[in-house]
C-alpha positions as CSV (number, residue, x, y, z in Angstrom):
1,M,103.5,-56.0,-94.3
2,I,105.0,-59.5,-94.7
3,L,103.2,-61.8,-97.2
4,T,103.0,-65.5,-96.7
5,A,104.1,-67.6,-99.7
6,R,100.5,-68.4,-100.5
7,A,99.4,-64.8,-100.2
8,A,102.3,-63.6,-102.3
9,A,101.5,-66.1,-105.0
10,S,97.8,-65.1,-105.0
11,F,98.8,-61.4,-105.3
12,L,101.2,-62.2,-108.2
13,V,98.4,-64.0,-110.1
14,L,95.9,-61.2,-109.6
15,G,98.5,-58.7,-110.6
16,L,99.1,-60.5,-113.9
17,L,95.4,-60.7,-114.9
18,P,94.1,-57.8,-117.0
19,V,91.7,-55.6,-114.9
20,A,89.2,-55.7,-117.8
21,V,88.6,-59.4,-117.3
22,F,86.6,-58.4,-114.2
23,A,84.8,-55.4,-115.6
24,Q,82.9,-56.2,-118.8
25,S,79.2,-55.6,-119.6
26,G,77.4,-58.9,-119.5
27,P,76.0,-61.4,-119.7
28,S,76.9,-62.4,-123.2
29,D,77.7,-65.6,-125.1
30,P,81.0,-65.9,-127.0
31,Q,81.1,-64.0,-130.2
32,V,83.0,-65.2,-133.2
33,I,85.5,-62.7,-134.7
34,A,84.7,-63.0,-138.4
35,G,87.8,-61.3,-139.7
36,A,90.2,-63.6,-137.8
37,A,92.0,-66.2,-139.9
38,T,90.7,-69.8,-139.9
39,A,91.8,-73.1,-141.4
40,K,91.1,-73.7,-145.1
41,V,89.1,-76.6,-146.6
42,S,90.6,-78.7,-149.4
43,M,87.6,-79.6,-151.6
44,G,89.4,-81.6,-154.3
45,N,86.7,-83.0,-156.7
46,K,84.0,-82.7,-154.0
47,K,81.0,-80.5,-154.6
48,F,80.3,-77.4,-152.6
49,G,77.1,-77.6,-150.5
50,G,75.8,-78.4,-147.1
51,H,76.8,-77.3,-143.6
52,V,77.9,-78.5,-140.2
53,I,76.4,-77.3,-136.9
54,A,78.5,-77.7,-133.8
55,T,78.6,-76.8,-130.1
56,V,81.8,-74.9,-129.6
57,R,83.5,-74.5,-126.2
58,V,85.4,-71.3,-126.0
59,A,88.0,-70.7,-123.3
60,A,88.2,-67.4,-121.3
61,D,91.1,-66.3,-123.6
62,G,88.9,-66.6,-126.7
63,H,90.4,-69.7,-128.1
64,V,88.4,-72.9,-128.9
65,S,88.9,-75.7,-126.4
66,D,86.4,-78.3,-127.8
67,V,84.1,-78.8,-130.8
68,L,81.2,-81.2,-130.9
69,I,79.6,-81.7,-134.4
70,T,75.8,-82.1,-133.9
71,E,74.7,-82.0,-137.6
72,N,76.5,-82.6,-140.9
73,T,74.8,-82.3,-144.3
74,T,78.1,-82.1,-146.2
75,E,80.1,-85.1,-147.5
76,A,81.2,-87.2,-144.5
77,G,84.9,-87.0,-145.5
78,L,84.8,-83.2,-145.0
79,E,83.8,-83.3,-141.3
80,P,87.4,-83.4,-140.0
81,Q,88.4,-80.4,-142.1
82,L,85.3,-78.4,-141.0
83,T,86.0,-79.3,-137.4
84,K,89.5,-77.7,-137.9
85,V,87.8,-74.6,-139.2
86,L,85.9,-74.3,-136.0
87,Q,88.9,-75.2,-133.8
88,S,90.9,-72.4,-135.5
89,A,88.2,-69.7,-135.0
90,R,88.9,-66.9,-132.6
91,F,86.2,-65.5,-130.3
92,R,85.4,-62.7,-128.0
93,P,84.9,-64.9,-124.9
94,A,81.7,-65.2,-122.9
95,I,80.9,-62.7,-120.2
96,D,78.9,-63.7,-117.2
97,A,76.2,-61.6,-115.3
98,S,78.8,-60.2,-112.9
99,G,81.0,-58.9,-115.8
100,K,83.7,-61.6,-115.6
101,V,85.2,-63.1,-118.7
102,V,84.5,-66.9,-118.5
103,E,84.6,-70.1,-120.5
104,G,81.3,-70.6,-122.4
105,S,79.6,-72.6,-125.2
106,V,78.0,-71.4,-128.4
107,E,76.2,-73.1,-131.3
108,M,78.0,-72.4,-134.6
109,K,77.4,-73.1,-138.2
110,V,79.8,-73.5,-141.1
111,E,78.4,-73.6,-144.7
112,L,80.1,-74.7,-147.8
113,R,79.3,-72.4,-150.7
114,Q,80.9,-71.4,-153.9
115,S,81.0,-67.8,-152.7
116,T,83.3,-68.7,-149.7
117,G,85.5,-71.0,-151.7
118,N,87.9,-72.9,-149.5
119,E,87.7,-70.4,-146.6
120,P,84.2,-70.9,-145.1
121,K,83.6,-68.8,-142.0
122,P,81.8,-70.0,-138.8
123,V,78.7,-68.0,-137.9
124,S,76.3,-68.2,-135.0
125,N,73.5,-70.6,-135.5
126,K,71.0,-68.3,-133.6
127,S,68.6,-66.1,-135.4
128,E,69.8,-62.7,-136.4
129,T,66.9,-61.0,-134.6
130,E,67.7,-62.7,-131.3
131,L,71.4,-61.9,-131.6
132,N,70.8,-58.3,-132.6
133,D,68.3,-57.6,-129.8
134,K,70.6,-58.9,-127.1
135,E,73.6,-57.0,-128.6
136,K,71.7,-53.7,-128.7
137,A,70.8,-54.1,-125.1
138,R,74.4,-54.9,-124.1
139,I,75.9,-52.0,-126.1
140,K,73.6,-49.6,-124.2
141,R,74.9,-51.0,-120.9
142,M,78.6,-50.7,-121.9
143,R,81.0,-48.4,-120.2
144,C,84.0,-47.0,-122.0
145,S,86.3,-49.6,-120.3
146,D,84.1,-52.3,-121.8
147,F,84.3,-50.8,-125.3
148,V,88.1,-50.2,-125.2
149,W,88.7,-53.8,-124.0
150,E,86.6,-55.3,-126.8
151,W,87.7,-52.9,-129.5
152,D,91.4,-53.7,-128.8
153,L,90.6,-57.4,-128.9
154,L,88.9,-57.0,-132.3
155,R,91.6,-54.8,-133.6
156,D,94.3,-57.3,-132.8
157,A,92.4,-60.3,-134.3
158,A,90.8,-58.8,-137.4
159,S,92.0,-56.4,-140.1
160,D,88.8,-54.4,-140.2
161,P,87.4,-54.3,-136.6
162,A,84.6,-51.9,-137.5
163,T,82.8,-54.7,-139.5
164,E,82.8,-57.1,-136.5
165,F,79.5,-57.8,-134.7
166,M,79.6,-55.3,-131.8
167,P,80.7,-52.3,-133.9
168,R,78.4,-53.3,-136.8
169,I,75.4,-53.4,-134.5
170,A,76.4,-50.1,-132.8
171,T,76.6,-48.4,-136.2
172,T,73.2,-49.9,-137.2
173,M,71.7,-48.5,-133.9
174,Y,73.1,-45.0,-134.6
175,A,71.9,-45.0,-138.2
176,A,68.4,-46.1,-137.1
177,A,68.3,-43.3,-134.5
178,R,69.2,-40.7,-137.1
179,T,66.7,-42.1,-139.6
180,E,64.0,-41.9,-136.9
181,A,64.9,-38.3,-136.4
182,G,64.4,-37.6,-140.1
183,D,68.1,-37.6,-141.0
184,Y,68.6,-39.9,-144.0
185,V,72.4,-40.1,-143.9
186,D,73.0,-43.9,-143.7
187,A,75.8,-43.9,-146.4
188,K,77.7,-41.1,-144.6
189,I,77.3,-42.9,-141.2
190,W,78.8,-46.2,-142.5
191,K,81.6,-44.3,-144.2
192,A,82.4,-42.4,-141.0
193,A,82.0,-45.3,-138.6
194,P,85.6,-46.8,-138.7
195,K,87.2,-43.4,-137.8
196,G,84.3,-42.9,-135.3
197,F,85.3,-46.1,-133.4
198,K,88.9,-45.1,-133.3
199,E,88.1,-41.7,-131.9
200,S,85.7,-43.2,-129.4
201,A,88.4,-45.6,-128.2
202,S,90.8,-42.6,-127.8
203,R,88.2,-40.6,-125.8
204,C,87.1,-43.6,-123.8
205,K,90.7,-44.3,-122.6
206,D,90.5,-40.9,-120.8
207,S,87.1,-41.6,-119.3
208,P,86.9,-45.4,-118.6
209,S,83.8,-45.1,-116.4
210,A,81.8,-43.0,-118.9
211,P,78.8,-44.6,-120.7
212,F,80.0,-45.7,-124.1
213,W,76.8,-45.4,-126.1
214,D,75.2,-42.2,-124.6
215,G,78.3,-40.7,-123.3
216,V,80.8,-41.0,-126.2
217,F,79.9,-42.9,-129.4
218,K,76.8,-40.9,-130.3
219,S,78.6,-37.6,-129.7
220,V,81.5,-38.7,-131.8
221,M,79.2,-39.7,-134.7
222,D,77.2,-36.5,-134.4
223,E,80.4,-34.6,-134.9
224,A,81.5,-36.8,-137.8
225,V,78.0,-36.6,-139.6
226,P,76.5,-33.3,-138.6
227,K,72.8,-32.7,-139.0
């Protein structure tokens, strides 16, 4: 078969794109990777306190393309620095209803507190309940290919991927299921979870189309924390 120049170029572009980009479980807004490094804030003699809220535009590669501050209760002179904090944040990009990784926007908040010092971390400005409910539903829809793609992304961007949003919610779900069954083993579950995710990633690579939650993760954790 002879390819035209245009067809050959299209084939090359498609060949360079990771297959996972077209096979994720969605829809989902961008999710900040809390463990990724961000810019620091120089406080000088300024007092800690206040926050900024911003609409953050996240590109399909997870990097921030635009920041629009919509509320600032800190000292006005700190706004440029807090904007840099948001610009330097790393995200798991948005996923549309068809499972494609796309550009998306999310409302983020950065608070200045003594506890965070000069390294405040951006967090979603949505309520925890709303975020958690959507993530639980998404995790139950995930295939092994979805999990491996996301786990590898988190592992590359954060030193402790098991504490990031998706793995943390998956662990919470499993702990809740065990408690409902009368097994009060939360401490053991949280201790076993990091190795559990690594083992799940290993098994999922051999069975990319298997259901992540029902097909792999729960079995791995049942083995790690027997009844």
